[in-house]
N, C-alpha and C positions, 0 to 999 in steps of 0.2 A: 504494500500500500504506500503510495506517495503522498507525503504531507506537503501541501503548498504553503509557502510563506505569504501571509496577507500582504497585499500591495503596499499598504500604509507602513507596515513594519519593514518591508524591503526598502522603501524609500528612506526610512530613518537609519537603517543599517548602512546604506550607501553614504548618507551624509556623515554619520559618525566616523566611518572608516576614512573618509577624506579629511575630515577635521583633524584626526589623529596625526596625519602627515604634516600638519602645521606645527606640531609640538616638538621641542628639542629636549635632549637629555638634560635633566636638572632643572627644568622650568618649574616654577611655582604656578600652579594652575587652579583657577576657581571655575567650577562647573555649575551652570544653572540647573534648575530642576527639569525633569523630563528627558527629552532627547539628549542633551549634553552629557548626562550621566552615563551614556553608552560609550562615549569616546574612549575611556581606558581599555575597553575590550579589544580595541583595534590598534593599540600602540605598536609601532614597528619594533622589531627585535633590537635590543640594545638601547632603547629609549625609555628611561625611567623618569617619571615626573613626580613632583610633590603636590598632592591635592590639598587645597585649602578650602575649608567650609566656613562661610561667613558667620555661622552661629557659634564659632569659637574653637576651632582646632585645625592643625595641619597634620597630614599623614593619614588621610582616609584610605581605606583598603577594602577588600572584599569582606562580605559578612560571613563569619564563621559560626558564631553563636549570636542569635538576636538578643540584644540588650535594650530594654525599653528606655534606658537613659542615654543611649547612643544612637543618634539620628543625624542625618545630614540637614542642610538648610531647608529642604522640602518636607522634612518630617518623616523621611523614609529610613528604615533600618540601615545602619552603616557599620563598617568595621574600621579597624586601625591597623597600621603596620608598625613594626618595631621602630622606636624613635619618634613616634607621634607625640605631639604636645597639645595640651588643652589650655585655654585662656578665656577671659571674659569677653563679652561682645565689644566693649570699648577698645580693647587691645586688638581684636580682630579687625575692626574698622580702621585702626591706626595703620595696620599692615596694608589694607586696601588703599586708603587715602594717601598713604605715604609712598606709594609707587613700588611696593615690594612684591606685588603680584605680577608675574610676567605675562600671563595670558588669562583672559576670561572668555568662556564660551557660553553664550546665551541664546535662548530661543528668541523669536521675534514675531510680532503680529504684523508689523510693517517696517520696511527699511527703504530709504530712498537714495537717489543718486548723489546726494550731498553728504552721505554718511550719517544721516540722522536715523535714530531707531525709536520705535514705539513698541513696547512689549509688556505693558503692565495693565492697561485698562481694556477689558473686554466689553464691547458694546452690549448694553442690556443686562450686565451682571454687576452685582455689588462687590467691590474689592476694597480691602483696607488701605491700599496704597502701593507704591512701587517697590517698597522694601529696599534691599541693598543694591538693586540694579543700578540706581542712579550713581552710587558711589563706585561701583565696579567699572562702569563704562568710562568714568573720568579718571579713576586711579590706576587701572591696569595698563601695562605698557602696550598690550595688543588686545584688541577686541574682535572676536570672531562671532558672527551670527550664524547659528546652525538652525535651519528651518526648512520646512517644505516650501516649494516654490510658489504654490498657489493656495488660495483659500479653499474650503470645502465646496464653495459654490463655483470654483474655477477662476476666480479673479486673481490677478497678480498681487503678490505681497512685496514685490520690489517696484517701488513707485517713483514717479517724478518728484513727488512731495508727499510726506506722511500726512495723513488726515487725522490720526488719533493723537492724543497728548503725548509729547515726546518724553522718553526716558533720558535721552542724551542727544546733544546737537553736534554733528560733525565728529563723532567719536568712533565710528565703525571702520575697521581696517579690512576685514575679509568677510564675504558672504558666501556660505556654502549651502547649496540645495541639492536635491536629487537630480536637478537639471544641469547645473553649472556652478562654476566658481568665479566670483567677481572680487576685484580689489578696488578699494576706494583710493583714488590718487588726486593730486592737485589738478590734473587735467580732466578728471571726471571718473565715472565708473568704467572699469576695464574688465571685459570678459576674458578671462585667462584660460579657462578649461571648460570643456563640455564633458559631462559624465558619459560613460560608455553607452553607445546606441542613440545618443541624442544629437540631433542636427542643429546647425546654426539657425535655420529657419524656425525650428520649434522653440529655441531659446528666445528668438525675437518675438514670436507670437505670444509667448507666455510672460514676457517681461514688459511692463509699462514704461519703466525708466529708460532714458536714453543712455546708451553705453557705447564705448569704443571697443572694437575687436582687436585683441592683441595680435601682433604679427607672429607671435610664437604660439598661437592657439593650439592646444593639444586636443 
């Protein structure tokens, strides 16, 4: 019997695997909730990163035994690796705001060609606020947005201009979707890669934002 991978999960796996290639050995990395937490599963051989959780520790690892007092920033069970360190929320945000996080990987509701990101207010739903995302996108040295290319209704999530309240302005460095990889540059949004099986025409059709096609497009 063949078990088919749900299309949505396949897309998320493609995204997580590509994001993992952006990370370097020794990076201190903060992962957002949801899709970004899959990234460590795809780290290349020889690349070890230090995962930081904004609720107060570094050294996240796989769950071996569930402990109700040990969760990640999304409230999910978490584990720790040897050498992990715990601290209060104030110190955690000193690390983030002080520029000690090399990379943050976040999901996104909307990203635009100017490097703006909106990822905290879901239309029609009550939310308590943007949480630590506003600190991460300004404090981390590199901001990677890992998200599916289109909304559930088929609309582009990579826009000319964000319509939702912004989490950060001009802060995004890289956008990775199941369709393509974009980098935000001073010249504009640059399409650097197409995921396997995706054509340039498809990428153009599904992307509202204006973008430059890299001469080295893979």
